[in-house]
N, C-alpha and C positions, 0 to 999 in steps of 0.2 A: 503494499499499499505506500502510496507517495504521501511522505510527511515532509513539509516545508520546513527550513531551518529559519526561525524568526529571530530578528536582533532583539535587543533590549535596549532600544534608543528612545522608547517613550512615544513611538508613533503609534496611533490606534491599530489594533491588533486587525481587525478587518483590512486595514490598508496593507498591513505587512502581508497578509495572506495573498491578498491581490497581487501585490508586487512580486511575491514568490510564484504565483501561477505564471505570471509574465516571463519571469526569468528562466523558469522551468522549461516553458514552451520554446523560449528562445534559444536556450541551451541544447534542447534536444531531450531534455530528461522525461519530459512529456511529449509524446508524440501525437501527431495528427490521429484524432478518433479515439485516444486513452481516455478511460473513464477515471473520473476523479473519485477519490474516496466519498462514501455516504456522509452526509453531513454530520449525523449523530456520531458516527465512527471517528471522524476526524476531530470533532469538538472534544470527544472524551480523551483521545491521545494527546491534545495540545492543552486540554485543561481549560477550555474556554465555553461559553455559551453556544448553542446551536444557532442562535440568532446572530451571533458574530460570523459564523461560517455561512449561513445563509446570505447575510449581507454581502460578503466577499464573492460569493458564487454569482448572486445577482448582478453585481457590478460588473464581473467578468463576462457573462452573458450580455450586458447591456454594451460593453465594448466590444463585442464580436469575437471574444477570444475563447467563448464555450458556447455550447448548445444545451440546453436542458429539455429532457423529454420526461413528461410526466409518467412516474411509475418505473422508470428504467435508470434514471440517474442525470449526471451532467458529465458531458463529454467535451475534449478538446475539439473546437471546430477544424474541419479540413479546409483546405485553401479556398475550394468551390464554395464552400458555405460561408466563409468570413466575406467573399465577394458578393454574397447575397443572391447567388443563382442556384441555390439548393433546390428551388421549385420554379423553373424559368416561366411559368404560366402564372405565378402567384403575383397579385398586384401590392404593390406598396401604395397603402391607401392614405392620402393626405387630404381627404375629403371630409374626415368625421372629426368632430371638435372634441377628442378625448384628452384628458390630462395625462402627461406622463405616468405611467403606472409602475415603475421600478420602486419607487419609495413606498407608495401605497401597499404593494405587494409584500414588501418586506416587514413593514412596521406594523400592518394591521394584523398581521398573523399573531404578533405578540400581544396586541391589544385585545384581540378575540379571547386569548386565554385569560386575560383579566376580567373581561365581561362576565364569563361563565362563572366566576367566583363572587361576582357582585350579588348582594342581597336580594336585588329588585329584578335579577335575571329571570325569574319564574312569573313575576308580574308582566314582564314584557312580552311573554308568551301568549298571553289572553288580550281580550279586546280592551282598550283604555278608552278614555274620554274623547269625544269626536273631535274635540279641537286640541288634543294632544295632552300628555300627561303634565302637571304643572310644573315639574323639575326639567322637562325638556323644553317648555316654553320660556323658563328663565336661562337655560343653556341657549337658546336660539338668541334671546336677547343679548346676552354676553358676547356670542359670535357676531352678531350684527354691528354691535360696538367696536370689536377688536379687527374685524374684517372690512368693515364699510364705514366707520365712523359715525354709526348711529347712535349717539350717547342717550337718547331719551326715548329707545324703544320700550314701550310698555309691555311686560309678558302678557298681560290680559288681552291685549289686541293683537295677539301672534296666534295663528293657526299652523299646526304642524301638518304637512302634507307627504305625499309620497313622489316627491322630486319637482323639481323648477316647472317641468311641463304640466304636471298636475296642478301646481299653483296658479298657472296661467289660466288653466282651464276652468278652475273653480272661480278665480275673479272674473273673467269675461262672462262666464256663464250667469254670475250673480248680477253684472252691469247690463247685459245685452239680451235681446231678443233675436230669434233666428231671422236674416234680412237686415239687421242693422248694419250699418257702416262703421268700421273702426279706422282711423287714421293710423298710419305707422311710415316709418322711414320707407323710400322708394325701394330700397333693398332691405329686406328684413329677415330675421330669424326663420328658417324653413319650418321650425315647429309651429310657429305662429300661423304660417300658411296652410299648415296641415289641420290645425285646429279650427280655423276659419272655414275651410272646406267640409270639415267634418260636422261641424254645428250649424253650417248654413250662414255664417256672416260675410259681409262684403269688406274686402281690404281695399283702402284707397291710400295710394303712396303719395308722399309729400317729398319734393326734391330736397337734395343735401349738398352740403358744401364740406369744407374741410373739418367742420367740427360736428358734422351730423345734420340732423333735420333742422329746416329753416322756418323760424316761428313766423316770419312774416308772410308766408304763404298759407298758415293755418285758417286765417279768416274766410279767405276765398273758398277754401275746401269745405268748411263747415256749412257755407251758403248754399254750396253747390248740392250738398248730399245730407245735411242735417246730422252729420255725425256727433256724438256727445262723449266719446271715448277716444283718447289717444295712447298708444302702446309705443313705448320707446326704451332705448338702450342708451343712456347718456355716457356710460363709461365703456371704453373698449368695444364700440358697436360691433355687433356680429352681422355681416361679415368684414366691414370695411375697417375694424380697430380704430375708429376715430373716436374721440373724446371731447365732449362739451366743455368749453371754459365756463368760468364761474358767471360771467357777463352772459353768456348764451343760456345757461340754466335759468338765471333770474328772467331773462327776456321770455323765455318759454313759460315759465310760470306766471308771467305777468298777461300774455296773451292767453293762456289756458283759463284763467279766472276771468277775463273779460268776455270769452266765448262760452263760459261755463262748462269748461270740459273737465272731465276727470281722467287723471293721468295713470296709467299702469305702467310702473317702473321696473324693467327687468334688468337686476344687477348682478348677473351671475358671475360676472368677471372682476368683481371688485378686488377680490384678492391679488390680482394681477396689476392693479393700477399702480403707478410709482409712487411709493409713500411720501416723497418729499413734495410732489405735486398733487397729492390725493385731493379731490374736491368734495363737498358735501353732497350727498345723493339728493335727488330732488325732494324725496320724503322729509329730509331734514328742513328743507326750505318751505316746504308747502304740505304739511303732514295732513292737513284738511282735506285736500283734494287727490291724494296719492294714495294708490295701492302699491305696496312694494312687494316684488315676488322674486324668489330665488330658490337656490338648492346648492347642495354639495357635490354634484356629479362633477362639475368643472374644476373643483378644488382639491378635493380629497379622493373620492371613489365613486364612479357612476352606479355601481352595484349597491351602494347603502340605500339608494332610492328615498333620499331624504331631502325634504324641501320645507318652505315656510311661506307664510303670507303675513304681512304686517298691514293691518286694516286701519282706517282712518278713525273709526270709532267703535263702541261696544256693539251697536245694532248690526253694522256691517260685518263684523268679527263673528257674530251669531248666524248670520246669513251664511257666510263662509263656512262655517262648521258645520252648518246643516247640509250643505252640499257635499261635504264629506260623508255625512251620515247617509246621503242618499246614493252617492257614487260607489263606495267603499266600506261603508258601515262604521268604521272607526279610523283614528289616525295612526300613522306609522309610529311603532314603539320599539322593535328591535334594532331597526336601522339607526334610530336616533340614540339609542342606549350605546351603540357602538360609537356613534358619533361622540357622546358625551365622555366615554372613556378616553378616546383618542385626544379629545381637548385637553382633558385632565391629566393624562400621562405625558402630554407634550407630543404625541406622535403627529396630530394633526399639523402643529406647527412646523414640525421638521419635514413633513410632506409637502407642504407649501414652499418652504424654503428651498428644497431640493428641485422642487417643479420649477421655480421661478430661475434657479440658476441653468437648469436645463433649457427652458425656453428663452432665456436671454442669449446663450451661446447659440442655439440653433438659429435664433432670428437674425442674429448678426451675420451668420453663414448664408442664410437664404436670401436676406436683403442684399448680400454682396452679389450673389449670382443674379438676381432678379434686376440689379441696378437702381435698387430703390432706396431712399433716404428713410432714415428712422423718423416715423410720426411722432409728435409730441405726446409724452407719456404713455409709448407703446412698446417699450423695450422689452416687457415681459409679456406681451400679448400672446396668447396661444394661436392665434391666426394673423396672418399677413396677407394683405390685399394687393393685388397688382392691377392697376387701372389699364384698360384696355379697350379699344373699341370692340363692339359686338362679334364683327367677323374676326378679329385678330384673336380675341378670347376663344372663339369655337375652334380657329384652326390650331392654336395651341393646345388647347384641351385635347382635341383629337390626336395630336402627335404626342403629347405626355401618355395617352390611352395605348398608342402603338409601343411605347417604351415599358409599359407595365406600372406607369404613375396614374393614380387616379387623384384628381382635385375637383374643387366645387366649381362648376361650370356658372357661366354668367346668368343663365335662366333660373337657376334653382332659388335664389333669394329675391329675384326681381318681382317687383309687382306691376301691374299693367302700367304703361306709359313710362316707365323707369328710363332716365337717360344715363343714369351713372352705371357703368358696365366695367367687367373685369373678371379676375380669377382670384379665389381664395384658397390659401394653401394653410392646412391645419398641422402645426409643426410639433404638437405633443402625441399625434396619433401613432407614429411608430415608435415601439416599445425600444428597440436596438439603436444605438447609434451607428452601428454599421449599415442598417437598412436607412436611415436618414442620409448618411452619406453617400450612399447608392442612388438613392432619389436625387441629391443634389447634382451628382454627375450626369445623370440623365435629364435633368432639368436644363443644366449648362448646355449639354449636347443639343438639346431640342431647341433653345432659343438661338444658339449658333447656327443651326441649319435654317431657322425661319429668317435669320439675318442674311444669310447668303442667297436664300430664294428671293428675297426682296431686292437685295443689290442685283440680283441677274435680271430680275423683271424690270428695274429701272434702266439698266443698260441696254 
């Protein structure tokens, strides 16, 4: 069994093990295809925790040094596997806005072990209050304070839901009837488009600029369609990653008040805002006309299916909670218990810290390949937007598909009449750095081909 020789220089043990794996592969002590020792066995031989070994193995996998197979073990990656052509027909999917999962997979295993020992574990297996357990509503209020700067979130006005999409559905269903028109950015979250189609709402797009939706165009839109609800993402808007300035936020609220619009604020990406430039969410500036929706799918782990609604008053809170009763009988308990444990033991903070580091590095690399400048406040954004004309976007999307790279096409987020077009690249979607680097190579090659074709056409 391979046993690494570890120095005693104070370096964290998992980093020592990772470095030993790299050295042994380089020196030939671990040959291509060799199986690494089982994690428990190696932990016992080295006198460390299984979690330490897991962390080292996960990082080795992320770097493309090893390949993990569930039920079989961890193996040194062969050369063709490192290059990412293990399965030539497999797409690298940059179209889904997932968070990087390496830290979550490592840390939430340990969190789950602690959850099972909590005294309220058995309670979480049963139905809870429709608005959520009181302790979970307090946890959500604390989370909103730390992640989004909402210091006055009243736990009594929070409803626990089964994710951000469920939060949107509950609020819109409370505010609208089938056939009603909802205003939104001309490029909007595909989940909102799916919700509108399913429930029978009409979405009307409002033109955008570098800060997102334009408040000066709302009045004409309201007069033309009679809309009373505005859905918007003021921070790291999906898909464009644009963020509103404080002036823009105040202008939007002023116009919304004048037009008697209710705002549904989707703030799923608040944890990826740059802290030095963090701005108050709309709900902090206008709590009486805003419903604040979000979840933990983009920040901690999608599988937790945990979300929340912060409503303007007790009556609307009760109405949202009754929607939970009608749709799924009771609020989420187990997912939020895991979340509570992750927040208490620091796992959530560490996951977000590591995610931000990955997203920042990958974002810099991708923007360099795409020739894009960094948008204000977007260095940790999990999605990068490339402005292109509609024909250009379609051509490049198709060429990337031929390279086995899937991105979000121009039509996916667009509402009828949208003038803003381009492609979205989700940089947290690939788990392994090796796959992301392969995607970068393919993207660069595709753009160079496109440039050469255009030059030939001009000549």
